[in-house]
N, C-alpha and C positions, 0 to 999 in steps of 0.2 A: 695583821700582815707582816709575812716574816721580815726580818731586818738583817743587813749585814752588819759587820764591825765598824767601831769608831774610825778606823782608818780607810773606809769606803772612798774609792776614786771611781768616778763615772766620767761618762764623755758623751757630747753630742757631735755626731761626725757628718755633717750635710756636704753635698757636692755642689760647686758653685755653677750649675748648669741652667738655674732659673732662680727666679725669687722664691722665697718661702711662703708656704702656704699654712692653712690651719693643722694639718696633719703633722708637718714640721713643728711647729710650735708645741703641740701636744708631746710629740717625741723629746724634745728639748725640755719641756717642763718635766716629763716623767724622769729623765737623767738628773735633772737638777734636784728634784723633789727627793730621790733617793739618797743623794749625797747629802742633802740639807737634814732629811729625818736622821739619818746615821753620825751627824757632825763630820761629815767628810769633805771631799774637794771636787769640784765640777769643772771639766775640761773641755775645751772646744776644738776640733780638729778639722781641719779642711781636707777633704778627699777628692783631690783635683789630678787625678791621674789620666783621666780623659781629657787630653789637651785640645781635641778637635771641639769639645762642647763647652768647656768651662772657660769663663770669661772674669775678668778683674772687676768689673762693675757687679756681677752677681755676688761674688765674694764679699765685696765692700756692703752690699744688700743684707747679706747675712748678720753681719756685725750690727748694722743699723737696725734690722728687725729685732733681733733678740735684746739689744740695748734698750730698744722702745717699749718692750715687753717687760722689762725690769730684771731680766736674767743678767747674773754676773759671773764670768767664768776667770779661770786663771790664765796668767799670761807666761811664757809666750805660746802662742798658738802654733801646734804643730801642722805644717802644711805638707802633704805627701809629695808633692813635685820637688822639694827640697831634700829628699831622702832616698832618691833612686839608687844610692850606693848600698844602703841597707837592703833593700828588696833583691838587688843583684847579689850579695853575698849569700842571702838566705837560698836564691835559686841554685848558685854554685854548691852549696852544702847540699842539696837535694840531688843536684846531677853527680856528685862525688859518691852518693848512695845508690846511684844507678836507678833512680826512681822518677826520672823526667825523659820524655821523649818528644820529637817535634812532630806535629799533625799539620797535614795540608790540606784537610778536608775543609770545604765550603758548607754552609749551610745546607745548600740542595744536595751534597753530596750524603751528607748525615741523613737527611729526609729519604732519600732514595734507598740507603741501606736499611733503615728501620722500615720502610714500606716493603722492602724485598724479603724482611724477616717474617711477614705476614701480620704485624701487628694492626688491629683496629685502632681507629683514632682515639678512641675512649680507652684503650687499653695500652697505650705507648708509655713505657717507664719513663718518669720525669725525675730529676733531679733541682737541685737549688737554680740551676741555671738553664732549665728547660728539658727538653728531651734528652734522656741518658745517652751520652756518646756510645756507639756500638764497638769501638775498637779499631776502627779501618786501619789505621796508621801504626797501632802499638807493635807491630812485627816487621815493620820496613827495615831493611838493611842499613846500619848505622852510617856506613859510608856514602851510600846513595843519598840518604837524609843530609848529609853535610854537603853534598853537591847542590843540591836543591836550594838549601839555604844559603850558600855563598853565592848561586846564581839570582838571587833576588826574590825568590818565590815567597808568597805569602805563608805563614805558619804561626801555629798556636804551640806552646809547650805545655805539655799535658801530665799531670801526675798518674802513675801507675797505682791506682788506688788499692786494688786489692792486695798485692805484694806489700805494699806500705802498710797497710792495716794489720797483714799477718805478722810484719816486723815489729810494729807498735805493741802488739798484743791487747788485751782487753782494755777498754778505755770508757771513762766515765766523765759526766760532768753534771752539776747540780744546779737546777732551775728553781729560783725562788717561788714560782708559781706552781710548778708541775713536779718538784722534787727531783730525786736522783735519775739522771737519764744515761742509758747504755748508747755510746756512740757506734754507729753503724754507717759508716762513709762509704764502704763499698757498694751501698744501695744506689750510689748517685753516679757510678762510673768514673772515667778518668776526667777530672774537672780542669780546667784551664787555669795555669798560673801565670802567665805571661804570653805576650804576641810579640811578633817581629816589630810592630809598630807602637807597642804598649808594653814596657819592661817589667810590668806587674799587674796582676789582677786584684778585684777586691779580696778573694779569699786570702792572698798570701799578704798583701798590704796591711788589711785590717787585722789580721792576726799578729802580725809583727808589731804593729804601731800599738796594739793594746798592751803587749809586753813591755815595749821600750817606754810608753808613758805610765807604767805601774797601774794600770787599769784593774781594779779589784772585782768590780760588778759591771758587766755589759749589759745595758737596757737597750732594747731596740724592738722593732715591731714583728707581730708573730709571722709575718711572711718570709721572716728570716731565719726562723727556727730551724728549718732543714740544714741551712749552711752551718749550724753550729756542730754537725755531725763532722763536716769537712775540717772545720777550724780546730776541733779537738785533736784531729789526726795531725794537722800541721804542727799544733803545740808539740806533740810527742816527737814528731820527726825532727824538730828543730831545738828541742830542749827549752821550750818556752812554758812561762808561767800558766796556769789555768785559773781565770777568772770564775765566779759564779756569774749566772745568768738571769735576767728577767725581761721576758718577752710581753709586750703590751698588744691591746687589740688595735687595731685600725680604725681611725676615724672615716665615716663615709658622710657624703652630701645626701642632698634630698632625694636623690636618684637611686641611693643605695651602694654606689661606687665609691670605693675608697679615693680619698684625694691624691693626685699626682699630677706632676709637673707636666706630663706629655697631654692630659686633659684640659690644661690651661685653668686648674682649679684656682678659685679667688685667691688672691695672694694677701699676706700682711701688709704690703706695700698698698695695695688697692683699698682694703679695708681702712687704713689710716687715712688716706687720701679722702674717703668718703666721709669722714669725721667720726669714725669709730674710735673708741678708747681702750687704752690697753685692757681695761676690766671687762669691757664688752666682748672684746676679742678672747678673752680667756673663757668667757661664758660660753661663747660659740664654741670653743674646744673642749668645752665639758669639764673644766677645771674649777672646783669649789672655791669660794672667796678666801676661805681660811687656808687654803693650801697655795696660794698663789707668791709669787715672789715679792 
């Protein structure tokens, strides 16, 4: 298995929107094991930008579950809600490059535009956030857009992805499982970097956080592989370091579906309450005994 350098820094970055399940346990172990294998450092980050869904009790539960499983992380823990000024400065940088525009489309607006373009349901272009945005608001008059924002209308701030990619030039990143990758962020349209009620998005915050924390190896589920195209572009535009990546497979339940909070997957808390030991939970997550914390 490929290894990174002795200076490897990894992180596990859950959102406190529910209790951790087996999939989370595996992802945390995967990051911890990469750092342990390389004699490096394992960090924990709390991704709590969604203030409508994040709860203090779920954050406390993250610490409780990981400690019960035997994982040890460095302190202090970075909490995204404490660093909104960092994300605002990054957005200002992109605005200064004329690469950001406000979008007032609802999901229904986007769906209607895609349908009008004649795409069959199985042929709709998709990016890391779902159907690729068709650029409805990209050419709005800037003065009109300012008036609408000032009037309190809901909006998202989108990245002009194709001119941004042209400005950045050819980009690559290295995945420890798949080798050298060519970044093609323009495939995914103009992604959202912030909203009126959320001053940063996953794409912007995670890319900046990894740089600020000195993460050298980003480990995460293969469902986020496509997002790396976008993150590599943001690194280039903002002058951030580019880590290596390692994407792992996703755990699935008896029904073949991957574990997810929205499906009320069995939690570490409930397994503990039922009398399971940490060793039994690691076995359920597919982690061999010799590789556990």
